[in-house]
ROFITI-331510 format. One record per atom (N, C-alpha, C): x negated, y negated, z; residue in three letters. Coordinates in steps of 0.05 Angstrom, whole numbers, plus 5000, padded with zeros to 4 digits. Each point is the difference from the previous one (the first is absolute). Example, Ala and Ser with C-alpha at 12.3 -4.5 7.8 and 13.67 -1.06 7.14 Angstrom:
ROFITI-331510
473651145156ALA;501849765000ALA;498249765000ALA;500749794986SER;498449765001SER;501549785014SER;
//
This chain:
ROFITI-331510
443292894702MET;502450084986MET;502249795004MET;501849994982THR;502349815001THR;502550145009THR;501549895018HIS;502450135009HIS;502050004977HIS;501150244994PRO;501850034976PRO;502549835002PRO;500949935024LEU;502549845003LEU;499749734988LEU;497649894998LEU;499549734989LEU;500949984971LEU;500250224986ALA;500850004972ALA;503149984997ALA;501550025022TYR;502950004998TYR;501249735005TYR;502449954989PRO;501449745005PRO;500649975030PRO;500649755009GLU;500549955028GLU;502350175012GLU;502150044984ALA;502250155010ALA;499250285010ALA;498350134985GLU;498950265008GLU;498149985023GLU;498449785001ARG;498249975022ARG;501549955026ARG;502249854998VAL;501649955024VAL;501450255010VAL;501050164981ALA;501250265007ALA;498050185014ALA;497750024989TYR;497850175011TYR;499349905028TYR;499649755004LEU;499349895026LEU;502350015020LEU;502450014991SER;502350025018SER;500050275014SER;499250214985ILE;499850275012ILE;497950005022ILE;497749874993ILE;497849985020ILE;501049845024ILE;501449784995ALA;501049845022ALA;501950155018ALA;501850164989GLU;501950155016GLU;498550205018GLU;497950124989LEU;498450195016LEU;498849865025LEU;499349754997SER;498649865022SER;501649985025SER;502750034998ASN;501749985023ASN;501850245004ASN;499350224986VAL;501750245002VAL;499850125027VAL;497949955015ASP;499750105027ASP;500749785020ASP;501249784990ARG;500949775017ARG;497649875014ARG;497750014987LYS;497649885012LYS;498449854978LYS;501049774993PHE;498749834979PHE;498049825015PHE;497550105001ASP;498049855015ASP;498449814983ASP;498249865013GLU;498449794987GLU;498350114978GLU;498850235004LEU;498350124980LEU;501650084975LEU;502450105003GLU;501750074978GLU;500949744985GLU;500649805015ARG;500849744988ARG;497749894983ARG;497650015011LYS;497749894986LYS;499550164974LYS;500350275002HIS;499650174977HIS;502049944978HIS;502549965008LEU;502149944981LEU;499649734987LEU;499149805016ASP;499449734989ASP;497850024980ASP;498050165005GLU;497750034981GLU;501050114974GLU;501950195001GLN;501150124976GLN;501649804984GLN;501749845014LEU;501649804987LEU;498249794985LEU;497849935013LYS;498249814988LYS;498550134976LYS;499150245004ALA;498450144979ALA;501750054975ALA;502650055003PHE;501750064977PHE;501549754990PHE;499249775011GLU;501049744990GLU;503049994999GLU;501250075023ILE;502950005003ILE;501149715005ILE;502149924986SER;501149745004SER;501449985027SER;500749755008ASP;501449965025ASP;502650165001ASP;501550004978GLU;502550154999GLU;499550305003GLU;497950094987GLY;499350295003GLY;499150075028GLY;498549825013LYS;499150045027LYS;502450035019LYS;502049834995ALA;502450015017ALA;501450284998ALA;500150114976LYS;501250264996LYS;498350225014LYS;497449984997VAL;498350205013VAL;500249995030VAL;500049765011TYR;500249985030TYR;502850075010TYR;502049974983ALA;502750095007ALA;500050305004ALA;498450144984ALA;499950295002ALA;498850095026ALA;498449835013VAL;498850085026VAL;502250045021VAL;501949825001PHE;501950005022PHE;502850074991PHE;500749954975HIS;502850054992HIS;500050064970HIS;499850254993PHE;499950084972PHE;502950034990PHE;501149804987LYS;502850014991LYS;500450234980LYS;502450115001GLU;500550244983GLU;499649954971GLU;500949764990GLU;499749944972GLU;497149964992GLU;498449895019HIS;497149974995HIS;498750274999HIS;500850185018ARG;498850275001ARG;500650154973ARG;502549974991SER;500750134975SER;498349904976SER;499649745000GLU;498449884979GLU;497150105002GLU;499050025024VAL;497250095004VAL;499750294991VAL;501950175009LEU;499950284993LEU;500250054970LEU;501649834987ALA;500250024971ALA;497349944987ALA;498649805011SER;497449934989SER;498050225005SER;500250135024LEU;498250215007LEU;500350244982LEU;502550064993HIS;500550234983HIS;498849974972HIS;499549754992SER;498649954975SER;497150095002SER;499050055024LEU;497250085004LEU;499750305000LEU;502250154995ASP;499950295002ASP;497850134984ASP;499349894977ASP;497950114984ASP;497549835000ASP;499849825020SER;497749825001SER;498250075024SER;497449964996ASP;498150045022ASP;500449805022ASP;501449784994LEU;500449795020LEU;501650115024LEU;501650204996ARG;501550125023ARG;498050115020ARG;497850124991PHE;498050105019PHE;498649775014PHE;499549784986THR;498849765012THR;501849895021THR;502650004996LEU;501949915020LEU;499850165026LEU;499950264997ILE;499750175024ILE;497549945015ILE;497849954984SER;497549935012SER;500149735015SER;501349814987ASP;500449735013ASP;501750025025ASP;502050175000LEU;501750035023LEU;498350115024LEU;498350194995PHE;498350105021PHE;497949795009PHE;499149844981LEU;498149785007LEU;501349815020LEU;502549944996LEU;501449825019LEU;500450145026LEU;500950255000ALA;500450155024ALA;497550015017ALA;497750034987LEU;497450025014LEU;498849735009LEU;501449794993SER;498849735006SER;499849975030SER;501750145016ASN;499749995029ASN;498850255012ASN;498850174982GLY;498450225010GLY;501350275002GLY;502650024994TYR;501450265002TYR;502450004982TYR;501050244994ILE;502450034984ILE;502150125018ILE;502249865005SER;502150105017SER;501750214986SER;501550155016VAL;501750214989VAL;502049874981VAL;501249775008GLU;501949874983GLU;498849904974GLU;497649915001GLU;498649914975GLU;499450234982GLU;499150225011LEU;499550244983LEU;502550104987LEU;502250015015GLU;502550104989GLU;501049814977GLU;499649745004TYR;500849814980TYR;498450044974TYR;497450035003VAL;498350034976VAL;500750264986VAL;500550215015GLN;500850264988GLN;502649974984GLN;501949845011GLU;502549964986GLU;499749854974GLU;498349795001ILE;499549854976ILE;498650174979ILE;498150165010GLY;498650194982GLY;501950194986GLY;501950115016SER;501950184989SER;501749884979SER;500849745004GLN;501749864980GLN;498449954975GLN;497449995002LEU;498349944976LEU;498950264987LEU;500950235010GLY;499150254988GLY;497250085008GLY;499149905023ILE;497350075011ILE;500450225021ILE;498650214998THR;500450235018THR;499049935028THR;500950155020ARG;499149965027ARG;497050045003ARG;499050204986ASP;497150065001ASP;498449764988ASP;501049874979GLN;498749774989GLN;500049765019GLN;502349965013VAL;500249785020VAL;498050055023VAL;499950255009MET;498250065023MET;497149984991MET;499450074975ALA;497249974990ALA;499249705000ALA;501849834992ILE;499449715000ILE;499749905028ILE;501850095018LYS;499749925028LYS;497450085012LYS;499250254995ASP;497550105011ASP;497649844990ASP;500049934974VAL;497849844989VAL;499949735014VAL;502249865003GLN;500049745013GLN;499150025029GLN;500950205014PHE;499350035028PHE;497150075003PHE;498950174983HIS;497250085002HIS;498249764994HIS;500749844980LEU;498449774993LEU;500249795022LEU;502449985013TRP;500349815022TRP;498150085023TRP;499750265005GLN;498250105021GLN;497149924994GLN;499449974974LEU;497249944992LEU;499649714996LEU;501849835009LYS;499949714993LYS;497549875009LYS;498650105020SER;497549885010SER;497650164992SER;500450204983THR;497850174992THR;498749884974THR;497349985000PRO;498649894976PRO;500750174975PRO;500549864978SER;500950144976SER;497850174987SER;497549965009ASP;497850164989ASP;499350245018ASP;501650045021SER;499450225019SER;501050264989SER;498950225010ASP;500950274992ASP;502950055008ASP;500749905023ALA;502850055010ALA;502049864982ALA;499449764991PHE;501749854982PHE;500350144973PHE;497750084989LYS;500150144974LYS;501450265001LYS;499750155023ALA;501450265003ALA;503049965001ALA;500949795015MET;502849955002MET;501249914973MET;498449834986LEU;500949914974LEU;500450234981LEU;498250195000LYS;500250244984LYS;502550165007LYS;500450035026GLU;502350155009GLU;502649864992GLU;500149745002CYS;502449854993CYS;500650034970CYS;498049974983ALA;500450024971ALA;501050284993ALA;498850205012SER;500750284993SER;502850065009SER;500849915024ASN;502750065010ASN;502149864984ASN;499549754991LEU;501949864983LEU;500450154973LEU;497750074988ALA;500150144975ALA;501450275002ALA;499550145022ALA;501250275004ALA;503049985003ALA;501049775011ALA;502849965003ALA;501349884975ALA;498449944980GLY;501149884976GLY;500649705003GLY;498549875018VAL;500449715004VAL;497849854984VAL;500749814983PRO;498049854985PRO;498249845018PRO;497450055000ILE;498249865018ILE;500049704995ILE;500149914975ALA;500049724995ALA;502449855012ALA;502350145002ALA;502449875011ALA;499649955030ALA;498550175013ILE;499549975029ILE;497849795004ILE;497950024985ALA;497849805003ALA;500949724994ALA;501949974982GLY;501049734993GLY;501649875022GLY;501050165019SER;501749895021SER;498549815018SER;497450025003GLY;498649835017GLY;498649774986GLY;500649964975SER;498449814984SER;500749715003SER;502249945014VAL;500849725002VAL;499549885028VAL;498850165017PHE;499649915028PHE;497049975006PHE;499549855021GLY;497349985011GLY;499450255016GLY;497650045007LEU;499250245015LEU;501350025027LEU;501149785010SER;501250015026SER;502950085000SER;501250044976ALA;502850054998ALA;500950235017ALA;498850234997ALA;500650235017ALA;497550155008ALA;497749894993GLY;497550125007GLY;499150234981GLY;501650054979ILE;499350234983ILE;499749924971ILE;500349754993THR;499949924972THR;497250044988THR;498050005017SER;497350064989SER;499950294991SER;501350175014GLY;500150284992GLY;501650044974GLY;502249854997LEU;501650014976LEU;498449894976LEU;498449805005ALA;498449894979ALA;497950204991ALA;498850145020ALA;498150214993ALA;501350234985ALA;502550065008LEU;501550214986LEU;500449924971LEU;500749744996GLY;500449904973GLY;497550004984GLY;497749965014GLY;497450014986GLY;499450264987GLY;501150225012LEU;499550264989LEU;501350044973LEU;502149854994ILE;501450044975ILE;499749764981ILE;498849795010GLY;499849764984GLY;497950024979GLY;500750124977GLY;498250034978GLY;498050225003GLY;500450165022GLY;498150225005GLY;501150274990GLY;498750215009MET;500750274991MET;502950065008MET;500949925024LEU;502650085008LEU;502249864984LEU;499449784988ALA;502049864983ALA;500850174977ALA;498150154989GLY;500650164977GLY;500750295006GLY;499750085025THR;500550285007THR;502450035019THR;499849895023VAL;502150045020VAL;502749884991VAL;499849774987LEU;502549864993LEU;501150094973LEU;498350054981VAL;500950064973VAL;500550304995VAL;498750175015VAL;500450294996VAL;501350115025VAL;502750015000PRO;501450095024PRO;499550285008PRO;499250174981ALA;499350285006ALA;497850025020ALA;498249815000ILE;497849995019ILE;500949865025ILE;501649794997ALA;500749835023ALA;501950135019ALA;502050144990VAL;502150115017VAL;499350285009VAL;500050035027GLY;499650275011GLY;497250105000GLY;498149824995SER;497250094998SER;498249825018SER;500550025026ALA;498449835018ALA;497150064998ALA;499350254998TRP;497150084999TRP;498749884976TRP;501350014977GLY;498949894975GLY;499649705002GLY;501949865012VAL;499849715003VAL;497749935018VAL;499750155022LYS;497749955018LYS;497450024985LYS;499750194983LYS;497650034985LYS;499549764981LYS;502249914988LEU;499849764982LEU;499249765016LEU;501249965024VAL;499249775017VAL;497150025008VAL;499150245006ASP;497250045007ASP;498249904977ASP;500750064976LEU;498449924977LEU;499949704998LEU;502449875004VAL;500149714997VAL;498449865022VAL;500450095025THR;498749885023THR;497050054999THR;499250234990ASP;497150064998ASP;498749814981ASP;501449934978LYS;498949824980LYS;499749725012LYS;501749935019LYS;499949735012LYS;498049995023LYS;
//
């Protein structure tokens, strides 16, 4: 899958990454793993030197005028699935060092609230990222991996979170980024031209609030594979 942010102009990409950059130091612990993760994102999204300076400024000193500019850009995402991808990317960064701090969780919940994403949706995205992180060393063809993948897809759909938006969040990194991008790729594989692409995403009556139905659909897809 292709990360949806790549389709946006650099100004929007810089705004998006500035939010991620601020999260990296919200607990006052900007470590080497977080720096590496942020650098990978800057490279993947082809950010200019000027843009990189703005993003890194957000790590240590997010000026009020810059924050206002970023929040204005974010509000343009209110009706876009990219807002869910942002929440997913925020948790990817938080998990780069193996855990999500209280400060990081509160920050992501606040960003989600400003984008019209419910607390339940934010927590559903967090749980998916955390569960996939726990399976980072589990073979993708194992029963445990497939069971967790099914659980993740059904929980996202039940919360009304677009599965493609979450799967796309890991598409610009190598498998070492946070240890879970292989799981995100597999999650994306469920909707990439398959049954879930035409059912879970296009027919919200099935996708929202119907975890059991989604599990059955995932069973059908995985059984075929």
